[in-house]
MARFI-158300 format. One line per 5 residues: number of its first residue (from 1); their letters; for each residue x, y, z of N, C-alpha, C, O, CB. Coordinates in Angstrom, 3 decimals, always signed. Glycine has a CB too. Layout:
# MARFI-158300
NUM	a	X:Y:Z:X:Y:Z:X:Y:Z:X:Y:Z:X:Y:Z ~ ...;
//
This chain:
# MARFI-158300
1	qvhlv	+0.558:-0.941:+0.001:-0.056:-0.173:+0.253:+0.839:+1.552:-0.141:+1.975:+1.587:-0.615:-0.459:-0.660:+1.627 ~ +0.129:+2.640:+0.140:+1.093:+3.403:-0.094:+0.564:+4.697:+0.929:-0.644:+4.918:+1.021:+1.296:+3.639:-1.742 ~ +1.418:+5.407:+1.574:+1.469:+6.351:+2.540:+0.911:+7.696:+1.674:+1.231:+7.705:+0.485:+3.034:+6.448:+3.210 ~ -0.044:+9.040:+2.263:-0.244:+9.800:+1.296:-0.068:+11.070:+2.299:-0.741:+10.991:+3.326:-1.613:+9.527:+0.430 ~ +0.822:+12.346:+2.132:+0.811:+13.307:+2.360:+0.340:+14.453:+1.682:+0.673:+14.833:+0.559:+1.591:+13.300:+2.600;
6	esggg	-0.558:+15.030:+2.553:-0.816:+16.351:+2.053:-0.584:+17.285:+2.489:-0.228:+17.284:+3.667:-1.695:+16.598:+1.852 ~ -0.693:+18.849:+1.577:-0.036:+19.820:+1.991:-0.762:+21.433:+0.902:-0.726:+21.513:-0.326:+1.734:+19.258:+1.788 ~ -1.189:+22.214:+1.620:-1.193:+22.961:+0.397:-2.377:+24.067:+0.656:-2.541:+25.142:+0.079:-1.456:+21.943:-0.950 ~ -3.336:+23.325:+1.957:-4.879:+23.853:+1.923:-4.528:+25.197:+2.854:-3.409:+25.420:+3.315:-6.259:+22.594:+2.716 ~ -5.695:+26.044:+3.041:-5.861:+27.185:+4.086:-7.227:+27.935:+3.486:-8.081:+27.451:+2.742:-4.360:+28.317:+4.167;
11	lvqpg	-7.168:+29.000:+3.937:-7.579:+30.189:+3.677:-7.791:+30.914:+2.515:-6.767:+31.576:+2.348:-7.003:+30.719:+4.184 ~ -8.552:+31.129:+1.656:-8.298:+31.963:+0.419:-9.949:+32.862:+0.096:-11.029:+32.326:+0.347:-7.752:+30.712:-1.043 ~ -9.835:+34.111:-0.423:-10.701:+35.165:-0.567:-11.414:+34.318:-1.873:-10.700:+33.447:-2.371:-9.933:+36.820:-0.807 ~ -12.579:+34.488:-2.376:-13.174:+34.253:-3.343:-12.642:+34.769:-4.590:-12.414:+35.970:-4.737:-14.260:+34.574:-3.112 ~ -12.425:+33.854:-5.546:-11.477:+34.670:-6.704:-9.932:+34.281:-6.943:-9.265:+34.490:-7.956:-11.399:+36.254:-6.284;
16	gslrl	-9.538:+33.660:-5.737:-8.030:+33.177:-5.449:-7.600:+31.859:-5.775:-8.278:+31.000:-6.338:-7.719:+33.257:-4.072 ~ -6.314:+31.753:-5.344:-5.871:+30.376:-5.983:-5.210:+29.562:-4.905:-4.809:+30.143:-3.897:-4.809:+30.557:-7.248 ~ -5.049:+28.115:-5.054:-4.035:+27.241:-3.839:-3.883:+26.339:-4.808:-4.644:+26.095:-5.744:-4.673:+26.552:-2.169 ~ -2.449:+25.664:-4.426:-2.052:+24.586:-4.967:-1.892:+23.343:-4.156:-0.882:+23.218:-3.463:-1.011:+24.885:-5.526 ~ -2.872:+22.351:-4.189:-2.621:+21.454:-3.095:-1.418:+20.232:-3.797:-1.322:+19.976:-4.997:-4.273:+20.735:-2.544;
21	sctas	-0.651:+19.660:-2.765:+0.482:+18.818:-2.984:-0.157:+17.389:-2.451:-0.852:+17.274:-1.442:+1.915:+19.383:-2.138 ~ +0.225:+16.343:-3.334:+0.054:+15.173:-2.275:+1.159:+14.120:-2.713:+1.239:+13.631:-3.839:-1.590:+14.440:-2.294 ~ +1.877:+13.890:-1.794:+3.151:+12.817:-2.152:+2.755:+11.494:-1.384:+2.272:+11.437:-0.254:+4.843:+13.410:-1.541 ~ +3.067:+10.411:-2.252:+3.001:+9.101:-2.223:+4.455:+8.300:-1.842:+5.535:+8.592:-2.357:+2.454:+8.752:-3.553 ~ +4.296:+7.457:-1.048:+5.418:+6.249:-0.255:+4.939:+5.368:-0.411:+3.716:+5.239:-0.370:+5.797:+6.157:+1.193;
26	gsifs	+6.033:+4.161:-0.724:+5.443:+2.787:-0.302:+5.631:+2.258:-1.833:+6.511:+2.594:-2.626:+3.650:+2.773:+0.434 ~ +4.387:+1.189:-2.062:+4.159:+0.938:-3.483:+3.835:+1.878:-4.739:+2.972:+1.667:-5.591:+3.241:+0.186:-3.437 ~ +4.601:+2.820:-4.677:+4.060:+3.618:-5.703:+3.991:+3.291:-7.251:+3.215:+3.844:-8.030:+4.705:+4.694:-5.585 ~ +4.885:+2.341:-7.577:+4.622:+1.618:-8.834:+3.455:+0.929:-9.307:+3.251:+0.662:-10.491:+5.408:+0.797:-8.906 ~ +2.495:+0.578:-8.100:+1.629:-0.429:-8.200:+0.460:+0.947:-8.086:-0.705:+0.583:-8.246:+1.755:-1.869:-6.939;
31	ievmg	+0.625:+2.210:-7.873:-0.447:+2.884:-7.782:-1.184:+3.123:-9.722:-0.669:+3.416:-10.801:+0.116:+4.389:-6.821 ~ -2.294:+2.859:-9.348:-3.160:+2.758:-10.737:-4.011:+4.048:-10.960:-4.522:+4.340:-12.041:-4.250:+1.427:-10.705 ~ -4.086:+4.639:-10.045:-4.664:+5.939:-10.446:-4.558:+6.775:-8.769:-4.521:+6.144:-7.712:-6.516:+5.686:-11.219 ~ -4.523:+8.420:-8.889:-3.953:+9.061:-7.896:-4.980:+10.243:-8.480:-5.099:+10.571:-9.661:-2.171:+9.188:-7.794 ~ -5.693:+10.794:-7.322:-6.201:+11.959:-7.286:-6.561:+12.651:-5.817:-5.909:+12.566:-4.777:-7.278:+11.819:-8.099;
36	wyrqa	-7.895:+13.414:-6.078:-8.687:+14.288:-5.352:-10.313:+14.253:-4.704:-11.313:+14.528:-5.366:-8.603:+15.192:-6.135 ~ -10.310:+14.062:-4.025:-11.944:+13.555:-3.426:-12.411:+15.251:-2.354:-11.462:+15.737:-1.739:-11.711:+11.491:-1.912 ~ -13.320:+15.729:-2.272:-13.554:+16.423:-1.313:-14.878:+16.626:-0.705:-15.931:+16.473:-1.324:-13.102:+17.364:-1.603 ~ -14.777:+17.022:+0.686:-16.339:+16.398:+1.338:-16.561:+17.887:+2.116:-16.049:+18.271:+3.168:-16.258:+14.615:+2.723 ~ -17.329:+18.453:+1.389:-17.806:+19.623:+2.626:-19.336:+19.451:+3.389:-20.319:+18.908:+2.884:-17.895:+21.272:+1.826;
41	pgkqr	-19.241:+20.121:+4.856:-20.106:+19.622:+5.620:-21.660:+19.171:+5.128:-22.462:+19.729:+4.379:-20.101:+20.521:+6.543 ~ -21.722:+17.829:+5.939:-23.655:+17.534:+5.146:-23.629:+16.742:+4.007:-24.530:+15.985:+3.645:-24.597:+19.090:+4.415 ~ -22.606:+16.933:+3.474:-22.683:+16.457:+1.767:-21.458:+14.828:+1.833:-20.536:+14.731:+2.643:-21.751:+18.283:+0.350 ~ -21.753:+13.930:+0.946:-20.973:+12.921:+0.396:-19.740:+13.402:-0.219:-19.739:+14.415:-0.919:-21.713:+12.204:-0.528 ~ -18.743:+12.751:+0.002:-17.411:+12.752:-0.533:-17.945:+12.555:-2.263:-18.845:+11.839:-2.701:-16.303:+11.350:+0.250;
46	elvaa	-17.181:+13.313:-2.858:-17.281:+13.402:-4.528:-15.565:+13.627:-4.830:-14.749:+14.210:-4.116:-18.469:+15.020:-5.211 ~ -15.386:+13.038:-5.962:-14.628:+12.998:-7.123:-14.517:+14.798:-7.346:-15.456:+15.573:-7.525:-15.482:+11.978:-8.460 ~ -12.856:+15.154:-7.253:-13.009:+16.531:-7.848:-12.031:+16.101:-9.398:-12.526:+16.517:-10.446:-12.232:+18.022:-6.601 ~ -10.725:+15.315:-9.499:-10.247:+15.098:-9.854:-8.800:+13.968:-10.144:-7.834:+14.110:-9.394:-10.560:+15.805:-9.766 ~ -8.750:+13.023:-11.110:-7.733:+12.351:-10.499:-6.946:+11.962:-12.131:-7.296:+12.450:-13.205:-8.359:+10.933:-9.348;
51	itsgg	-5.986:+11.107:-11.951:-5.059:+11.272:-12.961:-4.446:+9.651:-12.535:-4.078:+9.189:-11.455:-3.949:+12.833:-12.831 ~ -4.546:+8.971:-14.121:-3.881:+7.552:-13.963:-2.735:+7.135:-14.133:-2.068:+8.054:-14.607:-4.303:+6.800:-14.567 ~ -2.024:+6.056:-13.973:-0.717:+5.724:-14.042:+0.036:+6.015:-15.648:+1.247:+6.145:-15.832:-0.704:+4.186:-13.580 ~ -1.053:+6.071:-16.719:-0.562:+6.422:-17.603:-1.212:+8.082:-18.340:-1.267:+8.442:-19.516:-0.635:+5.178:-18.314 ~ -1.595:+8.741:-17.153:-1.215:+10.125:-17.323:-2.787:+11.103:-18.012:-2.936:+12.300:-18.259:+0.310:+10.073:-18.532;
56	itnva	-3.608:+10.063:-18.116:-5.280:+10.189:-18.294:-5.889:+11.108:-17.347:-6.137:+10.547:-16.280:-6.066:+8.777:-18.057 ~ -6.221:+12.376:-17.387:-6.802:+12.901:-16.002:-8.202:+13.039:-16.271:-8.638:+13.069:-17.421:-6.181:+14.346:-15.451 ~ -9.056:+13.141:-15.055:-10.432:+13.325:-15.013:-10.736:+14.578:-14.091:-10.297:+14.647:-12.943:-11.118:+12.021:-14.514 ~ -11.500:+15.543:-14.659:-12.032:+16.476:-14.144:-13.419:+16.527:-13.639:-14.137:+16.130:-14.557:-11.844:+17.238:-14.863 ~ -14.139:+16.836:-12.592:-15.307:+16.747:-12.282:-15.880:+17.898:-13.066:-15.102:+18.754:-13.488:-15.494:+16.711:-10.870;
61	dsvkg	-17.047:+17.984:-13.275:-17.717:+19.052:-14.376:-17.617:+20.630:-13.292:-17.485:+21.778:-13.717:-19.840:+18.446:-14.909 ~ -17.684:+20.367:-12.418:-18.326:+21.167:-11.316:-16.536:+22.319:-11.280:-16.656:+23.545:-11.281:-18.935:+19.836:-9.443 ~ -15.440:+21.827:-11.260:-14.506:+22.527:-11.208:-13.829:+22.693:-12.536:-12.888:+23.486:-12.504:-13.794:+22.091:-10.274 ~ -14.126:+22.036:-13.904:-13.749:+22.031:-15.012:-13.280:+23.337:-15.588:-14.015:+24.321:-15.506:-14.634:+21.498:-15.619 ~ -12.345:+23.394:-16.047:-11.749:+24.889:-16.187:-11.070:+25.813:-15.246:-10.350:+26.705:-15.694:-12.673:+25.620:-16.505;
66	rftis	-11.274:+25.639:-13.805:-10.770:+26.261:-12.750:-9.310:+25.532:-11.942:-8.340:+26.022:-11.364:-12.013:+26.350:-11.845 ~ -9.800:+23.977:-12.289:-8.915:+23.293:-11.306:-8.304:+22.172:-12.453:-8.918:+21.459:-13.247:-9.841:+22.570:-9.794 ~ -6.992:+22.303:-12.227:-5.845:+21.374:-12.921:-5.573:+20.233:-12.152:-5.785:+20.410:-10.952:-4.464:+22.086:-13.116 ~ -5.099:+18.921:-12.521:-4.238:+18.056:-11.542:-3.277:+17.701:-12.647:-3.380:+17.447:-13.847:-5.028:+16.652:-10.694 ~ -2.251:+17.790:-11.719:-0.709:+17.091:-12.924:+0.278:+16.529:-11.737:+0.112:+16.758:-10.539:+0.512:+18.759:-14.147;
71	rddpn	+1.340:+15.745:-12.310:+1.926:+15.133:-11.556:+3.299:+15.245:-11.840:+3.604:+16.105:-12.667:+1.464:+14.025:-11.502 ~ +4.057:+14.675:-11.418:+5.924:+14.971:-11.305:+6.050:+13.775:-12.249:+5.048:+13.250:-12.733:+7.000:+14.751:-9.408 ~ +7.449:+13.293:-12.539:+7.701:+12.480:-13.244:+7.671:+11.063:-12.139:+8.571:+10.887:-11.317:+8.965:+12.935:-14.021 ~ +6.622:+10.229:-12.271:+6.770:+8.914:-11.294:+7.663:+7.985:-11.383:+7.619:+6.888:-10.827:+5.774:+8.153:-11.295 ~ +8.655:+8.473:-12.217:+10.281:+7.542:-12.236:+10.837:+8.030:-10.753:+11.463:+7.287:-9.997:+11.703:+8.161:-13.812;
76	ytytv	+10.539:+9.247:-10.504:+11.359:+9.509:-9.459:+10.645:+9.892:-8.015:+11.033:+9.534:-6.903:+12.222:+10.575:-9.938 ~ +9.420:+10.770:-8.352:+9.006:+10.665:-7.241:+7.336:+11.305:-7.539:+7.015:+12.168:-8.356:+10.070:+11.413:-6.192 ~ +6.491:+10.578:-6.614:+4.867:+10.401:-6.938:+4.168:+11.409:-6.567:+3.171:+11.027:-5.955:+4.170:+9.271:-6.296 ~ +4.252:+12.751:-6.677:+3.339:+13.712:-6.292:+2.726:+14.034:-6.944:+3.141:+13.851:-8.089:+3.589:+14.568:-5.893 ~ +1.374:+14.709:-6.852:+0.114:+15.189:-7.526:-0.155:+16.196:-6.972:-0.070:+16.260:-5.746:-1.006:+14.405:-7.544;
81	ylqmn	-0.547:+17.242:-7.715:-1.007:+18.723:-7.659:-2.194:+18.925:-8.142:-2.519:+18.611:-9.287:-0.203:+19.624:-8.336 ~ -2.853:+19.405:-7.402:-4.135:+20.090:-7.649:-4.206:+21.406:-7.763:-4.446:+21.867:-6.647:-4.969:+19.843:-6.773 ~ -4.094:+22.433:-8.748:-3.896:+23.733:-8.809:-5.428:+24.056:-9.494:-5.869:+23.789:-10.611:-2.450:+24.163:-9.671 ~ -6.247:+24.988:-7.921:-7.005:+25.285:-7.783:-7.182:+27.001:-8.214:-6.756:+27.799:-7.380:-7.127:+24.730:-6.746 ~ -7.672:+27.442:-9.232:-7.817:+28.859:-9.731:-9.239:+29.280:-9.526:-10.105:+28.405:-9.492:-7.422:+29.006:-11.262;
86	nlkpe	-9.564:+30.570:-9.384:-11.373:+30.841:-9.416:-11.750:+30.404:-8.319:-12.937:+30.078:-8.372:-12.361:+30.069:-10.547 ~ -11.289:+30.243:-7.342:-11.852:+29.483:-6.329:-13.247:+30.212:-5.617:-13.397:+31.389:-5.291:-10.673:+29.248:-5.281 ~ -14.001:+29.305:-5.527:-15.550:+30.067:-4.978:-16.020:+29.390:-3.593:-15.427:+28.390:-3.187:-17.008:+29.767:-6.234 ~ -16.858:+29.825:-3.034:-17.392:+29.649:-1.666:-17.817:+28.375:-1.587:-17.712:+27.654:-0.595:-18.472:+30.552:-1.285 ~ -18.520:+27.959:-3.109:-18.680:+26.332:-2.556:-17.874:+25.250:-3.155:-18.257:+24.105:-3.399:-20.124:+25.789:-2.783;
91	dtavy	-16.464:+25.870:-3.404:-15.304:+24.694:-2.964:-14.896:+24.391:-1.514:-14.369:+23.418:-0.974:-13.949:+25.065:-3.573 ~ -15.304:+25.503:-1.114:-15.325:+24.566:+0.876:-15.483:+23.558:+1.054:-16.551:+22.974:+0.868:-16.322:+24.760:+1.984 ~ -14.098:+22.901:+1.612:-14.207:+21.694:+1.921:-12.871:+20.896:+2.553:-11.730:+21.356:+2.581:-14.690:+21.159:+0.765 ~ -13.246:+19.746:+2.991:-11.968:+18.918:+3.442:-11.546:+18.204:+1.983:-12.423:+17.625:+1.342:-12.362:+17.637:+4.815 ~ -10.392:+18.258:+1.566:-9.808:+17.713:+0.686:-8.889:+16.531:+0.790:-7.834:+16.501:+1.423:-9.334:+18.548:+0.241;
96	ychar	-9.379:+15.641:+0.147:-8.268:+14.081:+0.212:-7.853:+13.873:-0.659:-8.432:+13.920:-1.745:-8.662:+12.728:+0.478 ~ -6.151:+13.429:-0.372:-5.940:+12.999:-1.528:-6.483:+11.287:-1.416:-6.857:+10.718:-0.390:-4.345:+13.329:-1.899 ~ -6.383:+10.689:-2.852:-6.691:+9.091:-2.929:-5.969:+8.553:-4.154:-5.999:+8.985:-5.306:-8.373:+8.726:-3.080 ~ -5.297:+7.485:-3.635:-4.732:+6.360:-4.342:-5.209:+5.120:-4.400:-5.428:+4.505:-3.357:-3.680:+6.175:-3.992 ~ -5.435:+4.584:-5.594:-5.721:+3.239:-5.624:-4.910:+2.183:-6.004:-4.580:+2.237:-7.188:-6.599:+3.124:-6.247;
101	vrsia	-4.542:+1.365:-5.460:-3.225:+0.414:-5.464:-3.720:-0.922:-5.376:-4.308:-1.276:-4.354:-2.158:+0.662:-4.213 ~ -3.499:-1.924:-6.604:-4.623:-3.127:-6.554:-5.580:-3.037:-6.333:-5.993:-4.091:-5.848:-4.585:-3.976:-5.916 ~ -6.575:-2.037:-6.426:-7.948:-2.355:-6.676:-8.542:-1.781:-5.187:-9.681:-1.768:-4.720:-8.215:-4.123:-7.054 ~ -7.197:-1.302:-4.652:-7.348:-1.006:-2.694:-7.564:+0.777:-2.718:-7.006:+1.525:-3.521:-5.277:-1.553:-1.449 ~ -8.129:+1.028:-2.067:-8.264:+3.033:-2.030:-7.536:+3.260:-0.838:-7.805:+2.594:+0.161:-10.121:+3.941:-1.785;
106	nwgqg	-6.743:+4.025:-0.822:-5.768:+4.752:+0.197:-5.982:+6.074:-0.056:-6.152:+6.564:-1.173:-4.205:+4.434:+0.071 ~ -5.971:+6.740:+1.156:-6.376:+8.013:+1.567:-5.179:+8.571:+2.542:-4.310:+8.097:+3.274:-7.843:+7.917:+2.292 ~ -5.664:+9.900:+2.106:-4.407:+10.929:+2.820:-5.739:+11.513:+4.335:-6.818:+11.103:+4.764:-3.637:+12.862:+1.181 ~ -4.693:+12.745:+4.675:-5.303:+12.583:+5.836:-6.372:+13.678:+5.727:-7.172:+13.795:+6.655:-4.341:+12.659:+7.045 ~ -6.432:+14.363:+4.828:-7.366:+15.536:+4.577:-7.052:+16.649:+4.789:-6.543:+16.809:+5.898:-8.373:+15.530:+5.141;
111	dqvtv	-7.175:+17.860:+3.939:-6.406:+19.511:+3.877:-7.864:+20.111:+4.011:-8.793:+19.705:+3.313:-5.331:+20.132:+2.098 ~ -8.007:+21.211:+5.060:-9.291:+22.261:+4.931:-8.532:+22.980:+3.648:-7.326:+23.118:+3.447:-9.699:+23.485:+6.554 ~ -9.567:+23.352:+2.921:-9.530:+24.457:+2.154:-11.274:+25.286:+2.317:-12.386:+24.862:+2.004:-9.043:+23.860:+0.489 ~ -10.878:+26.454:+2.873:-11.689:+27.763:+3.034:-11.843:+28.743:+2.028:-10.904:+29.310:+1.469:-11.206:+28.466:+4.016 ~ -12.852:+28.903:+1.841:-13.468:+30.276:+0.638:-14.301:+31.019:+1.322:-15.427:+30.685:+1.690:-14.435:+29.825:-0.815;
116	ss	-13.715:+32.131:+1.520:-14.258:+32.913:+2.532:-13.599:+34.441:+2.258:-12.388:+34.649:+2.173:-13.898:+32.229:+4.039 ~ -15.024:+35.828:+2.094:-14.331:+36.893:+2.184:-14.112:+37.420:+3.902:-13.464:+38.435:+4.159:-15.094:+37.894:+1.229;
//
């Protein structure tokens, strides 16, 4: 399995930007897909964006055009980034890094993102 460490959350005003990072360690060469989910108070956890081992990306319609997922060269370090631009109050949530390894889900500790003036 893998251990996921997240960073980059915080408080930002509407229209602002943040970049989340998630670094995986452990069985990184078995990662099938890696990405971000978020959970707002009283709501279900939802997929935000993901990238497969082959580099194919998937971004939720609610953030398309504002959020971008990318990663470092997986041959050296497995770090995935979520660049979040033009943030809106409805983006406020705990953001969780996720990695699927041999069909098993691995989760980070969660990172709070608050968009407020």
